[in-house]
Backbone of each chain as ProteinMPNN parsed JSONL, in Angstrom:
{"seq_chain_A": "MPEISGIHDGRQILVPVVLAGGAGQAVNLVEATALLDTGATLTASAPQLADAMGLVPVGRRILDTAAGTRRANACNFTLGFRRPHHEGMAPSPLFLPNELYGIDFTKGISFDILVGVDVLSKGEFHKDRQFRWVFRF", "coords_chain_A": {"N_chain_A": [[79.831, -11.343, 142.302], [79.642, -8.253, 143.884], [76.706, -6.819, 145.404], [74.043, -4.454, 145.915], [70.751, -3.839, 147.135], [67.208, -3.04, 147.078], [63.982, -1.514, 147.733], [62.253, 0.461, 145.525], [60.839, 3.562, 146.272], [59.042, 4.757, 144.655], [59.665, 7.317, 144.139], [62.412, 7.997, 144.567], [65.741, 6.585, 144.859], [67.466, 6.065, 147.632], [70.501, 5.486, 149.279], [72.63, 4.306, 151.935], [75.993, 5.334, 152.224], [79.625, 5.2, 152.236], [82.324, 7.366, 152.159], [85.715, 7.772, 151.174], [88.935, 9.304, 151.474], [91.259, 10.104, 148.771], [93.949, 8.276, 147.079], [97.007, 8.13, 148.811], [96.456, 10.296, 150.379], [95.503, 11.501, 153.638], [93.373, 9.208, 155.011], [90.086, 9.609, 155.615], [87.093, 8.391, 156.737], [83.772, 8.983, 155.747], [80.402, 9.092, 156.524], [77.43, 9.03, 154.559], [74.452, 9.929, 152.677], [73.3, 8.661, 149.658], [71.95, 9.423, 146.437], [70.837, 7.369, 143.928], [71.156, 8.047, 140.625], [70.104, 8.034, 137.491], [69.921, 10.1, 135.765], [72.05, 11.749, 135.973], [75.178, 12.482, 134.66], [77.522, 12.193, 135.941], [79.17, 11.434, 139.042], [78.564, 13.27, 141.987], [79.384, 15.199, 144.845], [78.502, 16.735, 147.969], [80.166, 19.731, 148.951], [80.781, 19.783, 151.643], [81.322, 17.178, 152.307], [83.744, 16.657, 151.041], [85.321, 18.419, 152.503], [85.113, 17.221, 155.027], [86.459, 14.881, 154.542], [88.929, 15.848, 154.171], [89.811, 16.473, 151.655], [91.288, 18.08, 148.819], [90.589, 20.032, 145.888], [91.446, 18.561, 142.707], [91.176, 19.114, 140.093], [89.177, 20.473, 137.378], [85.795, 20.461, 136.171], [83.487, 21.118, 133.543], [80.316, 22.151, 134.219], [76.945, 21.781, 133.352], [74.269, 23.903, 133.9], [71.016, 25.231, 134.874], [71.364, 27.925, 134.779], [73.347, 28.302, 132.978], [76.739, 27.385, 132.005], [79.27, 26.329, 134.321], [82.44, 26.279, 136.063], [83.291, 23.475, 137.934], [84.621, 22.142, 140.965], [86.773, 19.323, 140.964], [87.331, 16.208, 142.522], [89.165, 13.336, 143.726], [88.031, 10.3, 145.058], [87.02, 7.488, 147.099], [84.243, 5.299, 146.93], [81.923, 3.604, 148.924], [79.331, 1.199, 149.465], [76.959, 0.92, 152.006], [75.81, -1.972, 153.691], [72.797, -3.602, 154.877], [72.387, -3.831, 158.451], [73.148, -6.839, 160.199], [71.926, -8.951, 162.518], [72.577, -7.082, 164.488], [75.173, -6.448, 163.857], [77.347, -4.33, 162.073], [78.104, -4.671, 158.841], [81.142, -4.531, 156.877], [81.626, -1.873, 154.485], [80.785, -2.154, 150.971], [83.1, -1.501, 148.762], [83.592, 0.341, 145.733], [85.613, -0.822, 143.007], [87.423, 0.987, 141.83], [88.746, 4.332, 142.237], [86.8, 7.372, 142.217], [86.264, 10.213, 140.089], [84.924, 12.821, 140.893], [82.6, 15.622, 141.068], [81.781, 18.731, 142.815], [78.638, 19.734, 144.262], [75.609, 21.56, 145.029], [74.218, 20.626, 148.021], [71.536, 18.258, 148.266], [68.157, 18.06, 149.607], [67.571, 15.615, 150.843], [69.793, 14.08, 150.466], [73.389, 13.601, 150.182], [75.124, 13.044, 148.216], [75.28, 12.446, 144.746], [74.999, 9.583, 142.874], [76.078, 8.883, 139.832], [75.768, 8.098, 136.288], [78.331, 7.464, 135.58], [79.189, 5.697, 137.517], [77.045, 3.835, 137.697], [76.979, 2.739, 135.145], [79.109, 1.069, 135.117], [78.417, -1.198, 136.31], [75.681, -3.487, 136.841], [72.462, -2.445, 136.692], [69.227, -2.939, 137.782], [65.634, -2.731, 137.747], [62.571, -4.048, 138.777], [59.072, -4.807, 138.01], [57.829, -4.762, 140.408], [59.013, -2.802, 141.779], [61.347, -3.523, 142.972], [64.809, -3.141, 143.252], [68.179, -3.661, 142.089], [71.684, -3.355, 142.283], [74.528, -4.436, 140.823], [78.038, -4.82, 141.027]], "CA_chain_A": [[79.782, -9.908, 142.056], [78.949, -7.587, 145.0], [75.471, -6.144, 145.013], [73.155, -3.842, 146.888], [69.394, -3.927, 146.601], [66.193, -2.413, 147.909], [62.669, -1.289, 147.136], [62.065, 1.835, 145.056], [59.644, 4.101, 146.922], [58.245, 5.436, 143.649], [60.188, 8.667, 143.912], [63.869, 8.046, 144.471], [66.479, 5.507, 145.516], [68.482, 6.585, 148.54], [71.266, 4.405, 149.9], [73.725, 4.754, 152.8], [77.311, 5.114, 151.624], [80.818, 5.651, 152.937], [83.317, 7.942, 151.262], [87.066, 7.799, 151.732], [89.858, 10.154, 150.736], [91.969, 9.483, 147.667], [95.223, 7.593, 147.3], [98.127, 8.917, 149.305], [96.026, 11.342, 151.281], [95.019, 10.973, 154.905], [92.079, 8.61, 154.719], [89.024, 9.823, 156.572], [85.829, 7.833, 156.281], [82.635, 9.859, 155.999], [79.109, 8.471, 156.236], [76.573, 9.942, 153.817], [73.309, 9.346, 151.976], [73.461, 8.863, 148.212], [70.833, 9.228, 145.512], [71.202, 6.726, 142.661], [70.519, 8.969, 139.688], [70.447, 7.732, 136.101], [69.872, 11.343, 134.999], [73.298, 12.491, 136.186], [76.26, 11.823, 133.922], [78.723, 12.101, 136.765], [78.952, 11.422, 140.485], [78.837, 14.582, 142.574], [79.209, 15.179, 146.287], [78.433, 18.038, 148.623], [81.499, 20.191, 149.358], [81.005, 19.472, 153.058], [81.907, 15.843, 152.394], [85.171, 16.792, 150.706], [85.96, 19.043, 153.67], [85.187, 16.232, 156.111], [87.484, 13.895, 154.176], [90.212, 16.524, 154.046], [90.218, 16.48, 150.251], [91.395, 19.344, 148.093], [90.318, 19.779, 144.467], [92.599, 18.226, 141.865], [90.923, 19.536, 138.723], [87.918, 21.162, 137.092], [84.899, 19.981, 135.119], [82.479, 22.092, 133.142], [78.996, 21.651, 134.619], [75.809, 22.428, 132.72], [73.218, 24.216, 134.868], [69.926, 26.024, 134.308], [71.849, 29.295, 134.619], [74.509, 28.293, 132.087], [77.795, 26.476, 132.431], [80.223, 26.857, 135.303], [83.504, 25.362, 136.455], [83.09, 22.809, 139.22], [85.798, 21.471, 141.514], [86.795, 17.864, 140.837], [88.156, 15.529, 143.537], [89.153, 11.878, 143.652], [87.683, 9.651, 146.33], [86.514, 6.122, 146.998], [82.851, 5.198, 147.369], [81.479, 2.283, 149.361], [77.91, 1.103, 149.805], [76.642, 0.251, 153.268], [74.825, -3.039, 153.638], [71.961, -3.608, 156.079], [72.931, -4.507, 159.625], [72.687, -8.213, 160.354], [72.042, -9.364, 163.919], [73.219, -6.032, 165.262], [76.525, -6.191, 163.382], [77.435, -3.488, 160.885], [79.108, -5.248, 157.949], [81.999, -3.541, 156.235], [81.02, -1.399, 153.242], [81.225, -2.716, 149.699], [83.711, -0.391, 148.03], [83.816, 0.212, 144.303], [87.016, -1.218, 142.804], [88.269, 2.108, 141.432], [88.378, 5.646, 142.753], [85.964, 8.209, 141.356], [86.694, 11.588, 139.816], [83.621, 13.471, 140.96], [82.574, 17.082, 141.236], [80.957, 19.18, 143.936], [77.339, 20.313, 143.907], [74.858, 22.02, 146.19], [73.609, 19.475, 148.683], [70.092, 18.116, 148.193], [67.457, 18.048, 150.892], [67.589, 14.294, 151.476], [70.988, 13.309, 150.122], [74.656, 14.345, 150.186], [75.925, 12.659, 147.045], [74.596, 11.857, 143.595], [75.771, 8.537, 142.199], [75.635, 9.037, 138.454], [75.947, 7.044, 135.28], [79.74, 7.045, 135.551], [79.271, 4.52, 138.388], [76.01, 2.842, 137.384], [77.274, 2.078, 133.872], [80.195, 0.098, 135.299], [77.832, -2.399, 136.869], [74.373, -3.826, 136.277], [71.391, -1.877, 137.5], [67.914, -3.426, 137.338], [64.447, -2.504, 138.569], [61.487, -4.841, 138.206], [57.738, -4.18, 138.057], [57.429, -4.65, 141.818], [59.839, -1.719, 142.32], [62.585, -4.014, 143.585], [65.966, -2.779, 142.436], [69.459, -4.249, 142.486], [72.862, -2.852, 141.574], [75.68, -5.345, 140.966], [79.231, -4.127, 140.516]], "C_chain_A": [[79.041, -9.232, 143.211], [77.67, -6.921, 144.519], [74.813, -5.477, 146.211], [71.766, -3.88, 146.283], [68.43, -3.237, 147.551], [64.885, -2.306, 147.17], [62.57, 0.201, 146.772], [60.78, 2.369, 145.679], [58.735, 4.858, 145.939], [58.739, 6.827, 143.331], [61.689, 8.661, 143.676], [64.489, 6.846, 145.179], [67.608, 6.13, 146.325], [69.185, 5.423, 149.214], [72.343, 4.996, 150.824], [75.073, 4.399, 152.191], [78.411, 5.584, 152.57], [81.776, 6.205, 151.899], [84.66, 7.964, 151.974], [87.954, 8.632, 150.832], [90.668, 9.368, 149.729], [93.308, 8.899, 148.056], [96.29, 8.553, 147.811], [97.737, 10.026, 150.25], [95.585, 10.688, 152.593], [93.596, 10.464, 154.688], [91.124, 8.841, 155.88], [87.742, 9.264, 155.993], [84.698, 8.759, 156.673], [81.363, 9.115, 155.611], [78.214, 9.49, 155.537], [75.392, 9.174, 153.231], [73.419, 9.688, 150.5], [72.141, 8.647, 147.489], [71.375, 8.538, 144.268], [70.426, 7.44, 141.561], [70.97, 8.679, 138.263], [70.377, 8.981, 135.219], [71.12, 12.186, 135.152], [74.427, 11.76, 135.463], [77.447, 11.52, 134.808], [78.332, 12.058, 138.24], [79.382, 12.764, 141.078], [78.555, 14.523, 144.064], [79.161, 16.594, 146.831], [79.835, 18.453, 149.074], [81.819, 19.862, 150.816], [81.638, 18.088, 153.223], [83.402, 15.883, 152.076], [85.925, 17.41, 151.874], [86.152, 18.029, 154.791], [86.244, 15.173, 155.825], [88.866, 14.51, 154.106], [90.724, 16.562, 152.623], [90.368, 17.904, 149.738], [91.109, 19.038, 146.628], [91.596, 19.41, 143.726], [92.391, 18.682, 140.429], [89.603, 20.264, 138.611], [87.118, 20.345, 136.089], [83.952, 21.116, 134.779], [81.107, 21.475, 133.399], [77.907, 22.473, 133.95], [74.731, 22.673, 133.776], [72.135, 25.032, 134.171], [70.37, 27.453, 134.033], [73.039, 29.389, 133.671], [75.564, 27.333, 132.599], [78.68, 27.16, 133.476], [81.3, 25.816, 135.536], [83.195, 24.78, 137.831], [84.407, 22.188, 139.663], [85.672, 19.964, 141.314], [87.766, 17.284, 141.859], [88.144, 14.023, 143.255], [88.89, 11.297, 145.036], [87.164, 8.255, 146.041], [85.106, 6.07, 147.573], [82.535, 3.753, 147.744], [80.011, 2.31, 149.721], [77.753, 0.347, 151.117], [75.626, -0.853, 153.018], [73.995, -3.012, 154.921], [72.665, -4.308, 157.235], [72.345, -5.914, 159.727], [72.976, -8.633, 161.789], [72.863, -8.363, 164.713], [74.618, -5.683, 164.824], [76.462, -5.3, 162.135], [78.5, -4.068, 159.964], [79.949, -4.164, 157.301], [81.371, -3.119, 154.907], [81.564, -2.156, 152.036], [81.778, -1.567, 148.862], [83.792, -0.696, 146.538], [85.295, -0.068, 144.066], [87.941, -0.056, 142.472], [87.798, 3.406, 142.086], [87.542, 6.396, 141.723], [86.605, 9.578, 141.19], [85.407, 12.4, 139.732], [83.736, 14.967, 141.162], [81.731, 17.439, 142.45], [79.636, 19.758, 143.417], [76.646, 20.757, 145.19], [74.043, 20.874, 146.751], [72.089, 19.464, 148.529], [69.467, 18.033, 149.576], [67.645, 16.708, 151.599], [68.833, 13.475, 151.153], [72.207, 14.221, 150.048], [75.466, 14.1, 148.923], [75.01, 12.068, 145.981], [75.5, 10.78, 143.02], [75.254, 8.46, 140.767], [75.963, 7.86, 137.56], [77.404, 6.6, 135.174], [79.959, 5.818, 136.425], [78.291, 3.443, 137.928], [76.308, 2.083, 136.096], [78.394, 1.048, 133.994], [79.695, -1.192, 135.946], [76.534, -2.72, 136.151], [73.318, -3.289, 137.227], [70.055, -2.334, 136.931], [66.826, -2.979, 138.305], [63.31, -3.294, 137.944], [60.146, -4.14, 138.414], [57.205, -4.044, 139.481], [58.278, -3.606, 142.544], [61.044, -2.217, 143.103], [63.74, -3.629, 142.665], [67.208, -3.472, 142.975], [70.557, -3.611, 141.636], [74.016, -3.792, 141.879], [76.896, -4.674, 140.357], [80.502, -4.92, 140.83]], "O_chain_A": [[77.904, -9.607, 143.496], [77.569, -6.509, 143.363], [75.003, -5.882, 147.358], [71.615, -3.944, 145.063], [68.784, -2.895, 148.679], [64.693, -2.919, 146.12], [62.78, 1.075, 147.613], [59.743, 1.708, 145.622], [57.778, 5.515, 146.349], [58.29, 7.449, 142.369], [62.179, 9.244, 142.709], [63.843, 6.182, 145.991], [68.575, 6.653, 145.772], [68.538, 4.479, 149.669], [72.9, 6.055, 150.535], [75.265, 3.287, 151.699], [78.158, 6.268, 153.562], [82.01, 5.573, 150.869], [84.744, 8.145, 153.189], [87.776, 8.677, 149.615], [90.764, 8.143, 149.803], [93.748, 9.008, 149.2], [96.445, 9.658, 147.292], [98.606, 10.642, 150.866], [95.328, 9.485, 152.648], [92.724, 11.206, 154.236], [91.328, 8.334, 156.983], [87.348, 9.622, 154.884], [84.661, 9.264, 157.795], [81.258, 8.575, 154.509], [78.232, 10.673, 155.877], [75.338, 7.945, 153.281], [73.606, 10.847, 150.13], [71.328, 7.806, 147.874], [72.278, 9.063, 143.617], [69.195, 7.442, 141.559], [72.082, 9.034, 137.873], [70.738, 8.922, 134.043], [71.237, 13.236, 134.52], [74.604, 10.555, 135.639], [78.285, 10.684, 134.469], [77.29, 12.582, 138.632], [80.422, 13.315, 140.719], [77.602, 13.875, 144.499], [79.703, 17.527, 146.239], [80.609, 17.611, 149.53], [82.982, 19.684, 151.179], [82.397, 17.855, 154.163], [84.213, 15.239, 152.741], [87.032, 16.983, 152.202], [87.205, 17.977, 155.425], [86.854, 14.631, 156.746], [89.864, 13.797, 153.995], [91.929, 16.672, 152.395], [89.662, 18.814, 150.172], [91.353, 17.923, 146.167], [92.684, 19.877, 144.064], [93.323, 18.642, 139.626], [88.987, 20.626, 139.614], [87.684, 19.629, 135.263], [83.654, 21.968, 135.616], [80.779, 20.415, 132.866], [77.937, 23.703, 133.975], [74.325, 21.742, 134.472], [72.305, 25.469, 133.033], [69.82, 28.119, 133.156], [73.671, 30.44, 133.572], [75.313, 26.557, 133.522], [78.816, 28.383, 133.508], [81.115, 24.632, 135.253], [82.878, 25.51, 138.77], [85.211, 21.76, 138.835], [84.591, 19.399, 141.476], [88.872, 17.792, 142.044], [87.222, 13.507, 142.623], [89.449, 11.742, 146.039], [86.904, 7.892, 144.894], [84.812, 6.717, 148.578], [82.83, 2.817, 147.002], [79.501, 3.313, 150.221], [78.335, -0.72, 151.313], [74.696, -0.688, 152.228], [74.432, -2.465, 155.933], [73.435, -5.247, 157.035], [71.185, -6.14, 159.381], [74.129, -8.664, 162.218], [73.729, -8.736, 165.505], [75.21, -4.736, 165.34], [75.623, -5.503, 161.258], [79.689, -3.972, 160.27], [79.52, -3.015, 157.19], [80.668, -3.906, 154.273], [82.657, -2.721, 152.077], [81.022, -0.76, 148.321], [84.028, -1.834, 146.132], [86.143, 0.391, 144.832], [89.127, -0.103, 142.799], [86.629, 3.561, 142.438], [87.572, 6.097, 140.529], [87.379, 10.033, 142.033], [84.872, 12.636, 138.648], [84.819, 15.504, 141.395], [81.061, 16.59, 143.038], [79.546, 20.21, 142.276], [77.045, 20.38, 146.292], [73.272, 20.233, 146.036], [71.433, 20.499, 148.64], [70.167, 17.947, 150.585], [67.854, 16.667, 152.811], [68.92, 12.305, 151.525], [72.09, 15.434, 149.877], [76.382, 14.858, 148.602], [74.095, 11.299, 146.276], [76.661, 11.051, 142.712], [74.129, 8.023, 140.525], [76.372, 6.79, 138.011], [77.682, 5.486, 134.73], [80.813, 4.986, 136.12], [78.663, 2.278, 137.788], [75.936, 0.917, 135.962], [78.607, 0.248, 133.083], [80.448, -2.151, 136.108], [76.307, -2.296, 135.018], [73.286, -3.633, 138.409], [69.779, -2.145, 135.747], [67.05, -2.863, 139.51], [63.097, -3.23, 136.733], [60.09, -3.023, 138.929], [56.252, -3.305, 139.73], [58.266, -3.533, 143.773], [61.692, -1.448, 143.813], [63.651, -3.777, 141.446], [67.284, -3.823, 144.152], [70.383, -3.362, 140.443], [74.434, -3.935, 143.028], [76.807, -4.039, 139.306], [81.6, -4.492, 140.477]]}, "seq_chain_B": "MAMSDDVLTQEIDRNFDYFQSRFKDLMATHSGAFVLLRHQRVVGFFDRIEDAAREAQTRFSDRIYSIQVVEPEPVDLGFVTRA", "coords_chain_B": {"N_chain_B": [[106.275, 21.013, 152.943], [103.851, 23.469, 153.399], [101.329, 24.516, 151.157], [99.679, 27.404, 149.772], [96.122, 27.865, 149.47], [95.475, 29.557, 147.393], [97.612, 29.39, 145.586], [97.415, 26.748, 144.685], [94.823, 26.812, 143.598], [95.19, 28.655, 141.507], [97.035, 27.216, 139.978], [95.5, 24.979, 139.239], [93.451, 26.217, 137.744], [94.888, 27.504, 135.68], [96.128, 25.315, 134.488], [93.835, 24.047, 133.631], [92.837, 25.825, 131.724], [94.872, 25.546, 129.835], [94.563, 22.83, 129.274], [91.997, 22.843, 128.127], [92.552, 24.295, 125.819], [93.93, 22.457, 124.376], [92.183, 20.446, 124.05], [90.768, 19.272, 121.86], [92.742, 17.948, 120.358], [93.644, 16.167, 122.321], [91.372, 14.619, 122.749], [91.347, 13.226, 120.4], [93.546, 11.6, 120.608], [93.828, 10.581, 123.232], [91.387, 9.8, 124.423], [89.269, 9.478, 127.209], [91.316, 9.19, 129.021], [93.148, 9.993, 132.043], [94.77, 12.974, 132.723], [97.769, 14.116, 133.9], [98.868, 17.212, 134.993], [101.209, 19.907, 135.156], [102.266, 23.137, 135.76], [101.197, 24.073, 133.303], [101.853, 22.072, 131.506], [101.82, 18.793, 130.067], [102.274, 16.018, 132.046], [101.829, 13.291, 132.108], [99.817, 10.456, 130.988], [97.081, 8.522, 132.185], [95.259, 5.527, 132.966], [93.602, 5.321, 135.161], [92.228, 7.33, 137.777], [93.374, 7.077, 140.305], [95.927, 6.182, 139.744], [97.06, 8.354, 138.427], [96.966, 10.235, 140.501], [98.604, 9.026, 142.407], [101.101, 9.009, 141.097], [101.47, 11.759, 140.874], [101.679, 12.514, 143.572], [103.986, 11.233, 144.264], [105.922, 12.445, 142.645], [105.663, 15.23, 142.996], [106.171, 16.893, 145.659], [105.384, 19.313, 146.605], [102.757, 19.454, 146.011], [101.671, 20.841, 143.909], [99.897, 20.609, 141.275], [97.636, 19.353, 138.77], [94.809, 17.331, 137.775], [93.137, 16.207, 134.959], [90.35, 14.866, 133.118], [89.989, 13.324, 129.983], [87.305, 13.76, 128.542], [84.086, 14.265, 126.99], [82.557, 17.452, 127.515], [79.99, 19.856, 128.463], [79.349, 18.325, 131.726], [76.373, 16.826, 133.069], [74.138, 17.121, 135.672], [71.495, 16.531, 135.78], [68.254, 16.782, 137.227], [69.045, 18.066, 139.546], [70.588, 20.277, 138.953], [68.888, 21.634, 137.404], [66.692, 22.578, 138.592]], "CA_chain_B": [[106.004, 22.443, 153.044], [102.452, 23.724, 153.092], [101.082, 25.46, 150.073], [98.463, 28.157, 150.022], [95.016, 27.484, 148.598], [95.506, 30.402, 146.195], [98.603, 28.864, 144.638], [96.848, 25.551, 144.075], [93.686, 27.222, 142.761], [95.738, 29.234, 140.276], [97.63, 26.134, 139.195], [94.422, 24.168, 138.653], [92.751, 26.99, 136.707], [95.783, 27.696, 134.522], [96.249, 24.021, 133.808], [92.556, 23.755, 132.969], [92.826, 26.646, 130.496], [95.779, 24.877, 128.891], [93.906, 21.569, 128.902], [90.903, 23.141, 127.191], [93.119, 24.742, 124.545], [94.443, 21.265, 123.676], [91.197, 19.39, 124.243], [90.423, 18.586, 120.604], [93.838, 17.012, 120.051], [93.68, 15.121, 123.339], [90.252, 13.705, 122.495], [91.699, 12.378, 119.25], [94.65, 10.68, 120.907], [93.796, 10.021, 124.588], [90.017, 9.865, 124.933], [89.018, 8.694, 128.411], [92.489, 9.123, 129.902], [93.383, 11.026, 133.052], [95.976, 13.705, 132.348], [98.458, 14.815, 134.988], [99.395, 18.476, 134.478], [101.951, 20.77, 136.078], [102.75, 24.357, 135.118], [100.686, 24.117, 131.931], [102.478, 21.028, 130.679], [101.349, 17.433, 130.326], [103.288, 15.15, 132.663], [101.58, 11.917, 131.699], [98.437, 9.99, 130.81], [96.825, 7.356, 133.037], [93.938, 4.923, 132.771], [92.779, 5.447, 136.373], [92.503, 8.548, 138.54], [94.263, 6.8, 141.434], [97.294, 6.075, 139.236], [97.527, 9.724, 138.189], [97.157, 10.874, 141.805], [99.777, 8.414, 143.049], [102.272, 9.529, 140.403], [101.613, 13.176, 141.238], [102.141, 12.626, 144.957], [105.37, 10.756, 144.29], [106.821, 13.356, 141.94], [105.521, 16.641, 143.345], [105.916, 16.977, 147.091], [104.723, 20.594, 146.906], [101.352, 19.201, 145.693], [101.216, 21.784, 142.89], [99.592, 19.897, 140.035], [96.204, 19.072, 138.625], [94.473, 16.157, 136.971], [91.922, 16.364, 134.17], [89.979, 13.668, 132.362], [89.691, 13.652, 128.586], [85.939, 13.32, 128.258], [83.257, 15.376, 126.511], [81.93, 18.311, 128.516], [79.832, 19.847, 129.912], [78.645, 17.234, 132.374], [75.001, 17.202, 133.416], [73.681, 16.453, 136.889], [70.065, 16.301, 135.702], [67.296, 17.677, 137.903], [69.664, 18.812, 140.645], [71.071, 21.566, 138.465], [67.866, 22.203, 136.517], [65.552, 23.068, 139.391]], "C_chain_B": [[104.566, 22.711, 152.607], [102.328, 24.731, 151.952], [99.825, 26.243, 150.413], [97.384, 27.686, 149.055], [95.056, 28.278, 147.305], [96.453, 29.841, 145.144], [98.043, 27.632, 143.927], [95.68, 25.901, 143.154], [94.167, 27.799, 141.438], [96.327, 28.154, 139.38], [96.539, 25.317, 138.496], [93.739, 24.931, 137.517], [93.622, 27.207, 135.473], [95.965, 26.395, 133.75], [94.97, 23.671, 133.054], [92.419, 24.568, 131.684], [93.694, 25.996, 129.421], [95.145, 23.584, 128.364], [92.794, 21.829, 127.881], [91.436, 23.571, 125.824], [93.624, 23.561, 123.72], [93.406, 20.141, 123.618], [90.909, 18.588, 122.972], [91.5, 17.55, 120.247], [93.862, 15.851, 121.037], [92.543, 14.116, 123.152], [90.59, 12.739, 121.361], [92.72, 11.309, 119.618], [94.52, 9.964, 122.252], [92.4, 10.088, 125.206], [89.846, 8.943, 126.143], [90.161, 8.654, 129.399], [92.466, 10.235, 130.947], [94.745, 11.655, 132.759], [96.532, 14.402, 133.586], [99.149, 16.043, 134.397], [100.156, 19.21, 135.572], [102.526, 21.931, 135.283], [102.432, 24.382, 133.627], [101.466, 23.202, 130.981], [101.879, 19.675, 131.06], [102.5, 16.61, 130.886], [103.092, 13.706, 132.216], [100.1, 11.613, 131.575], [98.259, 8.685, 131.587], [95.413, 6.835, 132.786], [93.024, 5.163, 133.959], [93.2, 6.691, 137.143], [93.484, 8.26, 139.678], [95.717, 6.657, 140.985], [97.884, 7.457, 138.966], [97.831, 10.423, 139.508], [98.411, 10.33, 142.503], [101.072, 8.933, 142.419], [102.532, 10.985, 140.797], [102.187, 13.319, 142.64], [103.581, 12.154, 145.112], [106.322, 11.804, 143.729], [106.81, 14.776, 142.484], [105.156, 16.806, 144.822], [105.258, 18.308, 147.476], [103.224, 20.544, 146.588], [100.783, 20.208, 144.693], [101.092, 21.044, 141.565], [98.082, 19.84, 139.892], [96.018, 17.862, 137.726], [93.154, 16.444, 136.256], [91.618, 15.044, 133.474], [89.56, 14.103, 130.966], [88.345, 13.034, 128.224], [85.142, 14.523, 127.772], [82.636, 16.151, 127.666], [80.962, 19.239, 127.803], [79.174, 18.563, 130.425], [77.297, 17.753, 132.86], [74.577, 16.42, 134.65], [72.161, 16.298, 136.916], [69.272, 17.287, 136.536], [67.94, 18.552, 138.97], [70.125, 20.198, 140.198], [70.071, 22.214, 137.515], [66.721, 22.834, 137.29], [65.569, 24.585, 139.45]], "O_chain_B": [[104.127, 22.229, 151.563], [103.123, 25.662, 151.822], [99.009, 25.813, 151.229], [97.676, 27.178, 147.973], [94.719, 27.758, 146.242], [96.134, 29.82, 143.956], [98.182, 27.493, 142.712], [95.562, 25.352, 142.059], [93.628, 27.479, 140.378], [96.138, 28.176, 138.164], [96.648, 25.005, 137.311], [93.477, 24.366, 136.455], [93.139, 27.104, 134.346], [95.956, 26.38, 132.519], [95.015, 23.074, 131.978], [91.94, 24.057, 130.672], [93.305, 25.907, 128.257], [95.189, 23.294, 127.169], [92.675, 21.11, 126.889], [90.843, 23.25, 124.794], [93.731, 23.658, 122.497], [93.71, 19.027, 123.192], [90.819, 17.361, 123.015], [91.187, 16.418, 119.879], [94.072, 14.7, 120.652], [92.72, 12.917, 123.367], [90.17, 11.582, 121.369], [92.753, 10.239, 119.01], [95.039, 8.859, 122.41], [92.259, 10.401, 126.388], [90.231, 7.774, 126.103], [90.002, 8.138, 130.505], [91.843, 11.279, 130.752], [95.741, 10.955, 132.573], [95.836, 15.184, 134.235], [99.911, 15.941, 133.436], [99.803, 19.148, 136.75], [103.187, 21.736, 134.263], [103.295, 24.676, 132.8], [101.696, 23.529, 129.817], [101.488, 19.444, 132.204], [103.566, 16.517, 130.276], [104.06, 12.985, 131.974], [99.246, 12.394, 131.994], [99.164, 7.852, 131.641], [94.502, 7.589, 132.443], [91.804, 5.207, 133.8], [94.374, 7.06, 137.16], [94.333, 9.097, 139.987], [96.635, 6.969, 141.742], [99.058, 7.705, 139.241], [98.836, 11.124, 139.624], [99.174, 11.083, 143.108], [102.025, 9.258, 143.127], [103.675, 11.384, 141.023], [103.072, 14.142, 142.875], [104.305, 12.623, 145.99], [107.403, 12.024, 144.275], [107.832, 15.461, 142.442], [103.98, 16.852, 145.181], [104.65, 18.419, 148.541], [102.503, 21.501, 146.87], [99.57, 20.411, 144.63], [102.069, 20.88, 140.834], [97.346, 20.237, 140.795], [96.931, 17.432, 137.021], [92.179, 16.869, 136.876], [92.504, 14.214, 133.268], [88.872, 15.108, 130.789], [88.269, 11.934, 127.676], [85.472, 15.664, 128.095], [82.237, 15.566, 128.674], [81.102, 19.406, 126.591], [78.538, 17.823, 129.675], [77.105, 18.956, 133.04], [74.651, 15.192, 134.666], [71.593, 15.969, 137.958], [69.573, 18.481, 136.557], [67.451, 19.642, 139.268], [70.062, 21.163, 140.959], [70.374, 23.231, 136.89], [65.885, 23.535, 136.721], [64.696, 25.189, 140.073]]}, "name": "protein", "num_of_chains": 2, "seq": "MPEISGIHDGRQILVPVVLAGGAGQAVNLVEATALLDTGATLTASAPQLADAMGLVPVGRRILDTAAGTRRANACNFTLGFRRPHHEGMAPSPLFLPNELYGIDFTKGISFDILVGVDVLSKGEFHKDRQFRWVFRFMAMSDDVLTQEIDRNFDYFQSRFKDLMATHSGAFVLLRHQRVVGFFDRIEDAAREAQTRFSDRIYSIQVVEPEPVDLGFVTRA"}
């Protein structure tokens, strides 16, 4: 089972990722930084990433916000996790087996994409008392 | 043939209105499925988003369609949308 792992810094878990356009569309790979977020029900990406991938919305989701609910654009894309470089070589990303149906959101300060429970619940996510974490999928 | 963003936006919003009007029934019969919609009609149900997208691209070269998922809403992005 593929896995990624790291050390929780006590605040957040940020991981390098690669996004790719959906099936049948021109595939453009985009590098980004993701926040693994167990408080988000759904994966969401900054609109700039969809633009860079050449994606257009395919649907809508209703998003709950502090200011009430709003319609958010939904796109399909593929998400891959970058692994650490080994001896100067950049290994190929570990892609999730299925495409995601995510929404757009306003980009965070330190990340471009939220990886939510829709992804984390399809694998095994663990964190131990030494703040080591691992996600197997 | 290229389509305008307005045409696609209108199609997605109209299909979404239709989808919401039928949501209760769809939850009872197709919970978790991806629904391919065109001109406020259901074209088909799929287990995976990529299967719905592939079918749409095969059938509708004008790219006028939308895809919805039959899941409870609203979705919540946690602190990002609560700050």
